[in-house]
TORKOL-4160 file (C-alpha; in steps of 0.2 Angstrom, whole numbers, padded with zeros to 4 digits, m for minus):
419
<pt num="1" X="0000" Y="m0002" Z="m0001"/>
<pt num="2" X="0006" Y="0017" Z="m0006"/>
<pt num="3" X="0009" Y="0032" Z="0007"/>
<pt num="4" X="m0006" Y="0038" Z="m0006"/>
<pt num="5" X="m0018" Y="0026" Z="m0001"/>
<pt num="6" X="m0014" Y="0023" Z="0019"/>
<pt num="7" X="m0018" Y="0046" Z="0018"/>
<pt num="8" X="m0034" Y="0042" Z="0008"/>
<pt num="9" X="m0039" Y="0025" Z="0017"/>
<pt num="10" X="m0038" Y="0035" Z="0035"/>
<pt num="11" X="m0048" Y="0049" Z="0030"/>
<pt num="12" X="m0061" Y="0039" Z="0023"/>
<pt num="13" X="m0061" Y="0031" Z="0040"/>
<pt num="14" X="m0065" Y="0048" Z="0048"/>
<pt num="15" X="m0078" Y="0056" Z="0036"/>
<pt num="16" X="m0086" Y="0039" Z="0039"/>
<pt num="17" X="m0085" Y="0042" Z="0057"/>
<pt num="18" X="m0091" Y="0059" Z="0057"/>
<pt num="19" X="m0106" Y="0053" Z="0046"/>
<pt num="20" X="m0113" Y="0043" Z="0060"/>
<pt num="21" X="m0111" Y="0053" Z="0074"/>
<pt num="22" X="m0128" Y="0060" Z="0079"/>
<pt num="23" X="m0121" Y="0073" Z="0089"/>
<pt num="24" X="m0110" Y="0082" Z="0075"/>
<pt num="25" X="m0128" Y="0080" Z="0066"/>
<pt num="26" X="m0136" Y="0091" Z="0080"/>
<pt num="27" X="m0126" Y="0104" Z="0079"/>
<pt num="28" X="m0121" Y="0108" Z="0062"/>
<pt num="29" X="m0142" Y="0105" Z="0058"/>
<pt num="30" X="m0143" Y="0120" Z="0072"/>
<pt num="31" X="m0128" Y="0130" Z="0066"/>
<pt num="32" X="m0134" Y="0129" Z="0047"/>
<pt num="33" X="m0151" Y="0134" Z="0051"/>
<pt num="34" X="m0146" Y="0150" Z="0061"/>
<pt num="35" X="m0133" Y="0157" Z="0047"/>
<pt num="36" X="m0145" Y="0154" Z="0032"/>
<pt num="37" X="m0157" Y="0167" Z="0043"/>
<pt num="38" X="m0145" Y="0178" Z="0048"/>
<pt num="39" X="m0137" Y="0177" Z="0031"/>
<pt num="40" X="m0154" Y="0180" Z="0022"/>
<pt num="41" X="m0158" Y="0195" Z="0035"/>
<pt num="42" X="m0143" Y="0204" Z="0030"/>
<pt num="43" X="m0145" Y="0204" Z="0014"/>
<pt num="44" X="m0162" Y="0211" Z="0014"/>
<pt num="45" X="m0155" Y="0226" Z="0024"/>
<pt num="46" X="m0142" Y="0226" Z="0008"/>
<pt num="47" X="m0145" Y="0222" Z="m0007"/>
<pt num="48" X="m0132" Y="0232" Z="m0015"/>
<pt num="49" X="m0117" Y="0219" Z="m0005"/>
<pt num="50" X="m0117" Y="0208" Z="m0020"/>
<pt num="51" X="m0112" Y="0223" Z="m0033"/>
<pt num="52" X="m0100" Y="0229" Z="m0019"/>
<pt num="53" X="m0093" Y="0209" Z="m0017"/>
<pt num="54" X="m0090" Y="0211" Z="m0037"/>
<pt num="55" X="m0078" Y="0224" Z="m0035"/>
<pt num="56" X="m0071" Y="0217" Z="m0023"/>
<pt num="57" X="m0066" Y="0203" Z="m0031"/>
<pt num="58" X="m0056" Y="0213" Z="m0045"/>
<pt num="59" X="m0045" Y="0222" Z="m0029"/>
<pt num="60" X="m0042" Y="0207" Z="m0025"/>
<pt num="61" X="m0036" Y="0199" Z="m0044"/>
<pt num="62" X="m0026" Y="0215" Z="m0046"/>
<pt num="63" X="m0018" Y="0216" Z="m0031"/>
<pt num="64" X="m0013" Y="0198" Z="m0033"/>
<pt num="65" X="m0004" Y="0202" Z="m0050"/>
<pt num="66" X="0006" Y="0215" Z="m0043"/>
<pt num="67" X="0008" Y="0207" Z="m0025"/>
<pt num="68" X="0027" Y="0209" Z="m0026"/>
<pt num="69" X="0025" Y="0230" Z="m0028"/>
<pt num="70" X="0011" Y="0227" Z="m0014"/>
<pt num="71" X="0024" Y="0221" Z="m0001"/>
<pt num="72" X="0037" Y="0232" Z="m0004"/>
<pt num="73" X="0026" Y="0245" Z="m0001"/>
<pt num="74" X="0018" Y="0238" Z="0015"/>
<pt num="75" X="0036" Y="0231" Z="0020"/>
<pt num="76" X="0045" Y="0253" Z="0016"/>
<pt num="77" X="0027" Y="0258" Z="0026"/>
<pt num="78" X="0028" Y="0246" Z="0043"/>
<pt num="79" X="0047" Y="0251" Z="0047"/>
<pt num="80" X="0044" Y="0268" Z="0043"/>
<pt num="81" X="0029" Y="0269" Z="0058"/>
<pt num="82" X="0042" Y="0255" Z="0071"/>
<pt num="83" X="0034" Y="0243" Z="0067"/>
<pt num="84" X="0047" Y="0225" Z="0060"/>
<pt num="85" X="0042" Y="0215" Z="0044"/>
<pt num="86" X="0045" Y="0198" Z="0041"/>
<pt num="87" X="0042" Y="0190" Z="0023"/>
<pt num="88" X="0042" Y="0170" Z="0026"/>
<pt num="89" X="0046" Y="0162" Z="0011"/>
<pt num="90" X="0039" Y="0147" Z="0021"/>
<pt num="91" X="0030" Y="0140" Z="0037"/>
<pt num="92" X="0046" Y="0132" Z="0042"/>
<pt num="93" X="0054" Y="0152" Z="0043"/>
<pt num="94" X="0040" Y="0160" Z="0050"/>
<pt num="95" X="0039" Y="0151" Z="0065"/>
<pt num="96" X="0057" Y="0152" Z="0067"/>
<pt num="97" X="0053" Y="0172" Z="0067"/>
<pt num="98" X="0039" Y="0171" Z="0079"/>
<pt num="99" X="0049" Y="0163" Z="0092"/>
<pt num="100" X="0065" Y="0173" Z="0090"/>
<pt num="101" X="0050" Y="0186" Z="0095"/>
<pt num="102" X="0041" Y="0177" Z="0107"/>
<pt num="103" X="0058" Y="0168" Z="0116"/>
<pt num="104" X="0058" Y="0171" Z="0136"/>
<pt num="105" X="0036" Y="0175" Z="0138"/>
<pt num="106" X="0027" Y="0166" Z="0150"/>
<pt num="107" X="0010" Y="0169" Z="0143"/>
<pt num="108" X="0005" Y="0168" Z="0125"/>
<pt num="109" X="m0014" Y="0175" Z="0121"/>
<pt num="110" X="m0021" Y="0171" Z="0103"/>
<pt num="111" X="m0036" Y="0176" Z="0092"/>
<pt num="112" X="m0040" Y="0162" Z="0079"/>
<pt num="113" X="m0030" Y="0162" Z="0063"/>
<pt num="114" X="m0032" Y="0147" Z="0049"/>
<pt num="115" X="m0014" Y="0157" Z="0042"/>
<pt num="116" X="m0005" Y="0148" Z="0061"/>
<pt num="117" X="m0011" Y="0133" Z="0057"/>
<pt num="118" X="0000" Y="0132" Z="0042"/>
<pt num="119" X="0014" Y="0134" Z="0059"/>
<pt num="120" X="0008" Y="0122" Z="0071"/>
<pt num="121" X="0010" Y="0136" Z="0081"/>
<pt num="122" X="0004" Y="0131" Z="0098"/>
<pt num="123" X="0009" Y="0116" Z="0099"/>
<pt num="124" X="0030" Y="0123" Z="0094"/>
<pt num="125" X="0026" Y="0139" Z="0108"/>
<pt num="126" X="0021" Y="0127" Z="0121"/>
<pt num="127" X="0038" Y="0118" Z="0118"/>
<pt num="128" X="0049" Y="0132" Z="0120"/>
<pt num="129" X="0039" Y="0135" Z="0137"/>
<pt num="130" X="0028" Y="0146" Z="0134"/>
<pt num="131" X="0009" Y="0145" Z="0140"/>
<pt num="132" X="m0004" Y="0147" Z="0123"/>
<pt num="133" X="m0022" Y="0151" Z="0126"/>
<pt num="134" X="m0032" Y="0153" Z="0112"/>
<pt num="135" X="m0047" Y="0167" Z="0116"/>
<pt num="136" X="m0061" Y="0165" Z="0102"/>
<pt num="137" X="m0073" Y="0156" Z="0112"/>
<pt num="138" X="m0075" Y="0142" Z="0096"/>
<pt num="139" X="m0055" Y="0137" Z="0098"/>
<pt num="140" X="m0054" Y="0141" Z="0116"/>
<pt num="141" X="m0065" Y="0124" Z="0118"/>
<pt num="142" X="m0055" Y="0115" Z="0105"/>
<pt num="143" X="m0040" Y="0117" Z="0112"/>
<pt num="144" X="m0049" Y="0110" Z="0129"/>
<pt num="145" X="m0057" Y="0098" Z="0119"/>
<pt num="146" X="m0040" Y="0095" Z="0108"/>
<pt num="147" X="m0049" Y="0093" Z="0095"/>
<pt num="148" X="m0047" Y="0101" Z="0079"/>
<pt num="149" X="m0059" Y="0118" Z="0070"/>
<pt num="150" X="m0073" Y="0112" Z="0060"/>
<pt num="151" X="m0076" Y="0130" Z="0051"/>
<pt num="152" X="m0068" Y="0145" Z="0045"/>
<pt num="153" X="m0076" Y="0157" Z="0058"/>
<pt num="154" X="m0085" Y="0144" Z="0069"/>
<pt num="155" X="m0073" Y="0132" Z="0074"/>
<pt num="156" X="m0083" Y="0123" Z="0087"/>
<pt num="157" X="m0097" Y="0123" Z="0077"/>
<pt num="158" X="m0098" Y="0102" Z="0078"/>
<pt num="159" X="m0099" Y="0103" Z="0097"/>
<pt num="160" X="m0117" Y="0105" Z="0105"/>
<pt num="161" X="m0118" Y="0115" Z="0120"/>
<pt num="162" X="m0124" Y="0101" Z="0130"/>
<pt num="163" X="m0105" Y="0095" Z="0127"/>
<pt num="164" X="m0100" Y="0112" Z="0130"/>
<pt num="165" X="m0107" Y="0112" Z="0146"/>
<pt num="166" X="m0097" Y="0096" Z="0151"/>
<pt num="167" X="m0082" Y="0101" Z="0148"/>
<pt num="168" X="m0081" Y="0121" Z="0157"/>
<pt num="169" X="m0091" Y="0110" Z="0173"/>
<pt num="170" X="m0073" Y="0100" Z="0171"/>
<pt num="171" X="m0061" Y="0116" Z="0171"/>
<pt num="172" X="m0071" Y="0127" Z="0182"/>
<pt num="173" X="m0077" Y="0112" Z="0195"/>
<pt num="174" X="m0095" Y="0120" Z="0193"/>
<pt num="175" X="m0110" Y="0109" Z="0188"/>
<pt num="176" X="m0116" Y="0121" Z="0174"/>
<pt num="177" X="m0132" Y="0120" Z="0163"/>
<pt num="178" X="m0130" Y="0119" Z="0144"/>
<pt num="179" X="m0138" Y="0137" Z="0145"/>
<pt num="180" X="m0126" Y="0147" Z="0133"/>
<pt num="181" X="m0125" Y="0163" Z="0138"/>
<pt num="182" X="m0119" Y="0155" Z="0155"/>
<pt num="183" X="m0108" Y="0145" Z="0150"/>
<pt num="184" X="m0101" Y="0160" Z="0137"/>
<pt num="185" X="m0100" Y="0173" Z="0153"/>
<pt num="186" X="m0089" Y="0156" Z="0162"/>
<pt num="187" X="m0076" Y="0155" Z="0148"/>
<pt num="188" X="m0076" Y="0175" Z="0150"/>
<pt num="189" X="m0072" Y="0177" Z="0167"/>
<pt num="190" X="m0057" Y="0160" Z="0164"/>
<pt num="191" X="m0051" Y="0171" Z="0151"/>
<pt num="192" X="m0051" Y="0190" Z="0157"/>
<pt num="193" X="m0036" Y="0188" Z="0169"/>
<pt num="194" X="m0026" Y="0180" Z="0154"/>
<pt num="195" X="m0025" Y="0194" Z="0144"/>
<pt num="196" X="m0019" Y="0205" Z="0158"/>
<pt num="197" X="m0004" Y="0192" Z="0161"/>
<pt num="198" X="m0001" Y="0190" Z="0142"/>
<pt num="199" X="0019" Y="0194" Z="0138"/>
<pt num="200" X="0013" Y="0192" Z="0117"/>
<pt num="201" X="m0004" Y="0194" Z="0108"/>
<pt num="202" X="m0004" Y="0184" Z="0093"/>
<pt num="203" X="m0017" Y="0188" Z="0079"/>
<pt num="204" X="m0022" Y="0187" Z="0059"/>
<pt num="205" X="m0026" Y="0198" Z="0049"/>
<pt num="206" X="m0044" Y="0201" Z="0037"/>
<pt num="207" X="m0033" Y="0214" Z="0028"/>
<pt num="208" X="m0016" Y="0221" Z="0026"/>
<pt num="209" X="m0014" Y="0239" Z="0019"/>
<pt num="210" X="m0003" Y="0243" Z="0008"/>
<pt num="211" X="m0002" Y="0260" Z="0009"/>
<pt num="212" X="m0002" Y="0266" Z="0029"/>
<pt num="213" X="0004" Y="0246" Z="0034"/>
<pt num="214" X="m0011" Y="0242" Z="0043"/>
<pt num="215" X="m0019" Y="0227" Z="0050"/>
<pt num="216" X="m0038" Y="0225" Z="0049"/>
<pt num="217" X="m0045" Y="0214" Z="0063"/>
<pt num="218" X="m0063" Y="0211" Z="0062"/>
<pt num="219" X="m0073" Y="0202" Z="0077"/>
<pt num="220" X="m0087" Y="0201" Z="0086"/>
<pt num="221" X="m0081" Y="0193" Z="0104"/>
<pt num="222" X="m0070" Y="0209" Z="0108"/>
<pt num="223" X="m0054" Y="0196" Z="0111"/>
<pt num="224" X="m0044" Y="0201" Z="0097"/>
<pt num="225" X="m0045" Y="0219" Z="0102"/>
<pt num="226" X="m0035" Y="0213" Z="0120"/>
<pt num="227" X="m0024" Y="0200" Z="0113"/>
<pt num="228" X="m0017" Y="0214" Z="0100"/>
<pt num="229" X="m0020" Y="0229" Z="0114"/>
<pt num="230" X="m0013" Y="0221" Z="0128"/>
<pt num="231" X="0001" Y="0213" Z="0130"/>
<pt num="232" X="0019" Y="0220" Z="0125"/>
<pt num="233" X="0022" Y="0214" Z="0109"/>
<pt num="234" X="0009" Y="0209" Z="0098"/>
<pt num="235" X="0013" Y="0201" Z="0082"/>
<pt num="236" X="0003" Y="0199" Z="0066"/>
<pt num="237" X="0005" Y="0184" Z="0054"/>
<pt num="238" X="m0005" Y="0182" Z="0037"/>
<pt num="239" X="m0003" Y="0176" Z="0020"/>
<pt num="240" X="0003" Y="0188" Z="0008"/>
<pt num="241" X="m0017" Y="0188" Z="m0001"/>
<pt num="242" X="m0023" Y="0199" Z="0012"/>
<pt num="243" X="m0011" Y="0214" Z="0005"/>
<pt num="244" X="m0022" Y="0225" Z="m0004"/>
<pt num="245" X="m0018" Y="0242" Z="m0009"/>
<pt num="246" X="m0029" Y="0257" Z="0000"/>
<pt num="247" X="m0039" Y="0260" Z="0015"/>
<pt num="248" X="m0056" Y="0260" Z="0007"/>
<pt num="249" X="m0052" Y="0245" Z="m0001"/>
<pt num="250" X="m0050" Y="0237" Z="0017"/>
<pt num="251" X="m0066" Y="0246" Z="0022"/>
<pt num="252" X="m0074" Y="0237" Z="0005"/>
<pt num="253" X="m0069" Y="0221" Z="0012"/>
<pt num="254" X="m0077" Y="0224" Z="0028"/>
<pt num="255" X="m0093" Y="0227" Z="0021"/>
<pt num="256" X="m0092" Y="0213" Z="0010"/>
<pt num="257" X="m0085" Y="0199" Z="0022"/>
<pt num="258" X="m0098" Y="0203" Z="0037"/>
<pt num="259" X="m0114" Y="0201" Z="0026"/>
<pt num="260" X="m0106" Y="0185" Z="0020"/>
<pt num="261" X="m0103" Y="0180" Z="0037"/>
<pt num="262" X="m0121" Y="0182" Z="0041"/>
<pt num="263" X="m0120" Y="0199" Z="0051"/>
<pt num="264" X="m0128" Y="0215" Z="0049"/>
<pt num="265" X="m0112" Y="0222" Z="0055"/>
<pt num="266" X="m0095" Y="0215" Z="0067"/>
<pt num="267" X="m0095" Y="0223" Z="0084"/>
<pt num="268" X="m0076" Y="0227" Z="0082"/>
<pt num="269" X="m0065" Y="0234" Z="0068"/>
<pt num="270" X="m0048" Y="0234" Z="0075"/>
<pt num="271" X="m0035" Y="0244" Z="0064"/>
<pt num="272" X="m0016" Y="0241" Z="0070"/>
<pt num="273" X="m0003" Y="0252" Z="0062"/>
<pt num="274" X="0011" Y="0248" Z="0072"/>
<pt num="275" X="0016" Y="0249" Z="0089"/>
<pt num="276" X="0007" Y="0261" Z="0102"/>
<pt num="277" X="0013" Y="0278" Z="0104"/>
<pt num="278" X="0010" Y="0298" Z="0111"/>
<pt num="279" X="0016" Y="0315" Z="0106"/>
<pt num="280" X="0008" Y="0322" Z="0122"/>
<pt num="281" X="0023" Y="0329" Z="0129"/>
<pt num="282" X="0032" Y="0345" Z="0118"/>
<pt num="283" X="0026" Y="0333" Z="0105"/>
<pt num="284" X="0041" Y="0318" Z="0105"/>
<pt num="285" X="0034" Y="0305" Z="0098"/>
<pt num="286" X="0037" Y="0292" Z="0110"/>
<pt num="287" X="0032" Y="0273" Z="0107"/>
<pt num="288" X="0025" Y="0261" Z="0120"/>
<pt num="289" X="0012" Y="0270" Z="0127"/>
<pt num="290" X="m0003" Y="0261" Z="0134"/>
<pt num="291" X="m0003" Y="0245" Z="0119"/>
<pt num="292" X="0010" Y="0238" Z="0113"/>
<pt num="293" X="0029" Y="0240" Z="0113"/>
<pt num="294" X="0032" Y="0230" Z="0096"/>
<pt num="295" X="0023" Y="0227" Z="0081"/>
<pt num="296" X="0026" Y="0214" Z="0071"/>
<pt num="297" X="0018" Y="0210" Z="0053"/>
<pt num="298" X="0025" Y="0193" Z="0046"/>
<pt num="299" X="0017" Y="0190" Z="0028"/>
<pt num="300" X="0019" Y="0170" Z="0023"/>
<pt num="301" X="0019" Y="0165" Z="0004"/>
<pt num="302" X="0019" Y="0148" Z="0009"/>
<pt num="303" X="0017" Y="0140" Z="m0008"/>
<pt num="304" X="0006" Y="0158" Z="m0011"/>
<pt num="305" X="0016" Y="0167" Z="m0025"/>
<pt num="306" X="0016" Y="0147" Z="m0037"/>
<pt num="307" X="m0002" Y="0148" Z="m0034"/>
<pt num="308" X="m0006" Y="0167" Z="m0040"/>
<pt num="309" X="0004" Y="0163" Z="m0056"/>
<pt num="310" X="m0009" Y="0150" Z="m0062"/>
<pt num="311" X="m0026" Y="0158" Z="m0070"/>
<pt num="312" X="m0037" Y="0144" Z="m0064"/>
<pt num="313" X="m0030" Y="0140" Z="m0045"/>
<pt num="314" X="m0025" Y="0161" Z="m0042"/>
<pt num="315" X="m0046" Y="0162" Z="m0037"/>
<pt num="316" X="m0042" Y="0151" Z="m0021"/>
<pt num="317" X="m0036" Y="0168" Z="m0013"/>
<pt num="318" X="m0048" Y="0177" Z="m0015"/>
<pt num="319" X="m0056" Y="0169" Z="m0002"/>
<pt num="320" X="m0061" Y="0181" Z="0011"/>
<pt num="321" X="m0064" Y="0167" Z="0025"/>
<pt num="322" X="m0082" Y="0172" Z="0026"/>
<pt num="323" X="m0087" Y="0154" Z="0028"/>
<pt num="324" X="m0102" Y="0155" Z="0017"/>
<pt num="325" X="m0097" Y="0141" Z="0007"/>
<pt num="326" X="m0097" Y="0128" Z="0019"/>
<pt num="327" X="m0114" Y="0131" Z="0026"/>
<pt num="328" X="m0121" Y="0127" Z="0008"/>
<pt num="329" X="m0111" Y="0112" Z="0005"/>
<pt num="330" X="m0120" Y="0095" Z="0004"/>
<pt num="331" X="m0104" Y="0086" Z="0010"/>
<pt num="332" X="m0099" Y="0097" Z="0024"/>
<pt num="333" X="m0118" Y="0100" Z="0032"/>
<pt num="334" X="m0113" Y="0077" Z="0035"/>
<pt num="335" X="m0095" Y="0079" Z="0040"/>
<pt num="336" X="m0091" Y="0096" Z="0044"/>
<pt num="337" X="m0072" Y="0100" Z="0043"/>
<pt num="338" X="m0068" Y="0079" Z="0041"/>
<pt num="339" X="m0071" Y="0087" Z="0023"/>
<pt num="340" X="m0055" Y="0096" Z="0021"/>
<pt num="341" X="m0036" Y="0095" Z="0028"/>
<pt num="342" X="m0031" Y="0112" Z="0040"/>
<pt num="343" X="m0042" Y="0124" Z="0026"/>
<pt num="344" X="m0057" Y="0113" Z="0023"/>
<pt num="345" X="m0072" Y="0111" Z="0007"/>
<pt num="346" X="m0070" Y="0111" Z="m0009"/>
<pt num="347" X="m0058" Y="0124" Z="m0008"/>
<pt num="348" X="m0049" Y="0117" Z="0005"/>
<pt num="349" X="m0043" Y="0103" Z="m0006"/>
<pt num="350" X="m0033" Y="0117" Z="m0018"/>
<pt num="351" X="m0027" Y="0128" Z="m0003"/>
<pt num="352" X="m0020" Y="0110" Z="0004"/>
<pt num="353" X="m0013" Y="0106" Z="m0011"/>
<pt num="354" X="m0002" Y="0123" Z="m0012"/>
<pt num="355" X="0002" Y="0125" Z="0007"/>
<pt num="356" X="0001" Y="0108" Z="0016"/>
<pt num="357" X="0006" Y="0095" Z="0010"/>
<pt num="358" X="0004" Y="0092" Z="m0011"/>
<pt num="359" X="m0005" Y="0082" Z="m0022"/>
<pt num="360" X="m0004" Y="0068" Z="m0008"/>
<pt num="361" X="m0015" Y="0075" Z="0004"/>
<pt num="362" X="m0026" Y="0087" Z="m0008"/>
<pt num="363" X="m0031" Y="0069" Z="m0017"/>
<pt num="364" X="m0044" Y="0062" Z="m0006"/>
<pt num="365" X="m0050" Y="0081" Z="m0002"/>
<pt num="366" X="m0052" Y="0083" Z="m0020"/>
<pt num="367" X="m0061" Y="0067" Z="m0025"/>
<pt num="368" X="m0075" Y="0071" Z="m0009"/>
<pt num="369" X="m0081" Y="0086" Z="m0020"/>
<pt num="370" X="m0097" Y="0081" Z="m0027"/>
<pt num="371" X="m0095" Y="0098" Z="m0042"/>
<pt num="372" X="m0111" Y="0103" Z="m0037"/>
<pt num="373" X="m0104" Y="0122" Z="m0038"/>
<pt num="374" X="m0116" Y="0127" Z="m0023"/>
<pt num="375" X="m0100" Y="0136" Z="m0016"/>
<pt num="376" X="m0098" Y="0146" Z="m0031"/>
<pt num="377" X="m0117" Y="0152" Z="m0030"/>
<pt num="378" X="m0112" Y="0159" Z="m0014"/>
<pt num="379" X="m0098" Y="0165" Z="m0013"/>
<pt num="380" X="m0093" Y="0186" Z="m0013"/>
<pt num="381" X="m0079" Y="0183" Z="m0025"/>
<pt num="382" X="m0088" Y="0170" Z="m0035"/>
<pt num="383" X="m0073" Y="0158" Z="m0033"/>
<pt num="384" X="m0075" Y="0143" Z="m0044"/>
<pt num="385" X="m0072" Y="0127" Z="m0036"/>
<pt num="386" X="m0078" Y="0114" Z="m0048"/>
<pt num="387" X="m0067" Y="0121" Z="m0062"/>
<pt num="388" X="m0050" Y="0121" Z="m0049"/>
<pt num="389" X="m0057" Y="0103" Z="m0043"/>
<pt num="390" X="m0054" Y="0096" Z="m0062"/>
<pt num="391" X="m0037" Y="0105" Z="m0066"/>
<pt num="392" X="m0035" Y="0098" Z="m0047"/>
<pt num="393" X="m0040" Y="0080" Z="m0053"/>
<pt num="394" X="m0031" Y="0081" Z="m0070"/>
<pt num="395" X="m0016" Y="0084" Z="m0059"/>
<pt num="396" X="m0019" Y="0070" Z="m0048"/>
<pt num="397" X="m0021" Y="0059" Z="m0060"/>
<pt num="398" X="m0008" Y="0064" Z="m0073"/>
<pt num="399" X="0005" Y="0061" Z="m0059"/>
<pt num="400" X="m0002" Y="0043" Z="m0055"/>
<pt num="401" X="m0009" Y="0046" Z="m0037"/>
<pt num="402" X="m0027" Y="0043" Z="m0039"/>
<pt num="403" X="m0031" Y="0031" Z="m0022"/>
<pt num="404" X="m0033" Y="0013" Z="m0026"/>
<pt num="405" X="m0046" Y="0013" Z="m0017"/>
<pt num="406" X="m0055" Y="0026" Z="m0026"/>
<pt num="407" X="m0051" Y="0017" Z="m0042"/>
<pt num="408" X="m0057" Y="m0001" Z="m0037"/>
<pt num="409" X="m0077" Y="0007" Z="m0031"/>
<pt num="410" X="m0076" Y="0016" Z="m0046"/>
<pt num="411" X="m0074" Y="0000" Z="m0058"/>
<pt num="412" X="m0086" Y="m0009" Z="m0045"/>
<pt num="413" X="m0099" Y="0003" Z="m0050"/>
<pt num="414" X="m0096" Y="0006" Z="m0066"/>
<pt num="415" X="m0086" Y="m0005" Z="m0076"/>
<pt num="416" X="m0073" Y="0007" Z="m0080"/>
<pt num="417" X="m0056" Y="0002" Z="m0077"/>
<pt num="418" X="m0046" Y="0018" Z="m0074"/>
<pt num="419" X="m0029" Y="0008" Z="m0077"/>
């Protein structure tokens, strides 16, 4: 049996187990129903959002075509504002840079970031002696359960309230009811002191603005604002696809991603441009006022530049991480984030191929997609996942990497021999 077949068989076992999980089904049904209701309400209030999404797609496309220029512009402005800039060629180099900044820190607080999942950052920081706390509610639950995120925006979507109550009862030593407001309050109380104690805050970014070196962070809970504002060091790790030219482009992104993520408006939009500073004494600028003394922006390539060169695969980098495609995916509605690796859904196969292990790990995901096109229909960037998926499958076939079990199943079902 080849390594490819082992990966595929293991993947199938996980899918089968997830499909039979009644608790998972309950959680998904509740979440999908709520998402669709909230999204439809937002679209009724803001019917022009589709027009704005089309404008944003053009901005994202043009930004990727001139990405080297925008990266240089970002670097120059960040450094001029007394921030630190690092362009990481791959995940290993990004991780090493972060570790060099974090070294000696006891407590690290972190807000939700899929990009940092490429670095396996939590376990690596724990290995050098840091206590790492996820502060997004869903990520906190996942971390405590030692599980994996199952959605871009709602990582604990697969965990029903009853299981959360059991987990938090164990952590707090209290007998907690399965009432969501009470559970949220308990997590708030538990994490409050962690923000104050933390030496370093780690965040991702929804957008990075080249003209001002600004990082946009969109959230509802308020944890990312505390993570980026209270510790002495703030480190941002973002993929190069997050870089766009202007502040007005970033504000357009905020508006579009919010409505497609099923919110009328985000509770918080933080715009961070370097370390904190003050000029209130004789107009002399001093860095390190009430907020962080150090600001570090790490832009990550890790295969993105290669992807951006291909006119078909490039579309995957337009993704805003709104998560709408997953809620509408017939496969995801059965098995949640088990349909994927770190990145989920059909688009996750493309991102896995370039960012997380190549064709071998991408193949199982590629052959799970039904090519139904519902993801494209509900995507603000109109990303054509079926088109990308067909190209990816052609690559897999061309390299002779179609899993044996898949070929065997096809032969049994259709009589067609694919050898």
